[in-house]
C-alpha positions as CSV (number, residue, x, y, z in Angstrom):
1,M,-6.1,13.6,4.3
2,K,-6.2,17.0,5.9
3,I,-8.2,17.5,9.1
4,I,-9.1,20.5,11.3
5,L,-9.8,19.6,14.9
6,D,-12.7,21.1,16.7
7,T,-11.5,22.6,20.0
8,H,-13.0,19.9,22.2
9,I,-11.3,17.2,20.0
10,F,-8.0,18.9,20.5
11,L,-8.5,19.0,24.3
12,W,-9.6,15.4,24.4
13,A,-6.5,14.4,22.3
14,L,-4.3,16.1,24.9
15,S,-5.9,15.0,28.2
16,E,-8.8,12.6,27.7
17,P,-8.0,10.4,24.6
18,D,-10.5,7.7,25.9
19,R,-13.3,10.1,24.9
20,L,-12.3,10.0,21.2
21,T,-13.9,7.4,19.0
22,D,-11.8,4.6,17.6
23,K,-12.1,6.2,14.1
24,H,-11.0,9.6,15.5
25,R,-8.0,8.0,17.2
26,F,-7.1,6.1,14.1
27,E,-7.2,9.3,11.9
28,L,-5.2,11.3,14.5
29,E,-2.5,8.6,14.5
30,A,-2.3,8.0,10.8
31,L,1.0,9.3,9.5
32,S,-0.5,10.1,6.1
33,N,-2.9,12.7,7.6
34,I,-2.1,16.4,8.3
35,V,-3.9,17.4,11.4
36,Y,-4.5,21.1,12.1
37,V,-5.5,23.1,15.1
38,S,-7.1,26.3,14.1
39,S,-6.0,29.7,15.4
40,I,-9.7,30.0,16.2
41,S,-9.4,27.1,18.8
42,I,-6.4,28.9,20.4
43,A,-8.5,32.1,20.6
44,E,-11.5,30.1,22.1
45,L,-9.2,28.5,24.7
46,M,-7.7,31.9,25.7
47,I,-11.1,33.7,25.9
48,K,-12.7,30.9,27.9
49,S,-9.6,30.9,30.2
50,S,-9.7,34.6,30.7
51,I,-13.4,34.5,31.8
52,G,-12.9,31.6,34.1
53,K,-15.0,29.1,32.0
54,L,-12.0,26.8,31.3
55,K,-8.7,26.2,33.1
56,V,-5.8,26.4,30.6
57,D,-2.6,25.7,32.5
58,F,-0.6,24.9,29.5
59,D,0.7,26.6,26.3
60,P,-1.7,25.4,23.6
61,I,0.6,26.5,20.8
62,E,3.4,24.4,22.3
63,M,1.1,21.5,22.8
64,V,0.0,21.7,19.1
65,K,3.7,21.3,18.1
66,E,4.4,18.6,20.7
67,S,1.4,16.6,19.5
68,G,2.6,16.6,15.9
69,F,-0.3,18.8,14.8
70,E,0.0,22.0,12.8
71,L,-1.5,25.4,13.4
72,L,-3.9,26.8,10.7
73,D,-4.4,30.5,10.7
74,F,-7.8,32.0,10.1
75,T,-7.7,34.2,7.0
76,A,-9.8,36.9,5.5
77,K,-10.9,34.4,2.8
78,D,-12.1,32.1,5.5
79,A,-14.0,34.9,7.1
80,F,-15.7,35.7,3.8
81,Y,-17.7,32.4,4.1
82,L,-19.4,33.7,7.3
83,K,-21.7,36.0,5.3
84,E,-23.5,33.2,3.6
85,L,-23.2,30.5,6.4
86,P,-26.7,29.5,7.7
87,F,-27.3,29.9,11.4
88,H,-27.7,26.2,12.2
89,H,-25.1,26.7,14.8
90,K,-24.7,29.9,16.8
91,D,-21.3,29.3,18.4
92,P,-19.0,31.8,16.7
93,F,-15.9,29.7,17.2
94,D,-17.5,26.7,15.5
95,R,-18.9,28.8,12.7
96,M,-15.4,30.1,11.9
97,I,-13.9,26.6,12.0
98,I,-16.6,25.4,9.6
99,C,-15.7,28.3,7.3
100,Q,-12.0,27.3,7.4
101,G,-13.0,23.7,6.4
102,L,-15.2,25.0,3.6
103,N,-12.7,27.5,2.2
104,N,-9.7,25.2,2.4
105,K,-11.6,22.0,1.5
106,I,-10.4,20.4,4.8
107,K,-12.4,17.8,6.7
108,I,-13.4,18.7,10.3
109,M,-13.1,16.3,13.2
110,T,-15.9,17.0,15.8
111,N,-18.4,15.2,18.0
112,D,-20.8,18.2,17.6
113,S,-23.8,17.0,15.6
114,K,-24.7,20.5,14.6
115,F,-21.8,20.5,12.1
116,E,-23.8,17.9,10.1
117,S,-26.2,20.6,9.0
118,Y,-23.5,22.3,6.9
119,D,-21.8,21.4,3.6
120,C,-18.5,20.8,5.3
121,K,-16.8,17.4,5.2
122,L,-16.6,15.6,8.6
123,V,-14.3,12.8,9.9
């Protein structure tokens, strides 16, 4: 299975794995899964760090590689889905991750219940 991590799941996997559900931990550790961190999550971390909302004292790209995850670039085709995406969720970073999941037919791992309002597949 292919999985895109929501930004908070990526952070929890790195520093607070006890916050992950048993199912999330199982799927992250399953060797048959391909786990992606979106370029949108990297952008979110860098923006929040630059405005002092989040302390990022590590290289997230390096941590993606060290964790055995893969980077997934946000494409123009992903962005196309934003036009028709309902506004159940106003967070632009989450909306873009949802579009990536929809366009690429990849499940999303999140604890954000607002994602359930969309047609995206969740883990």
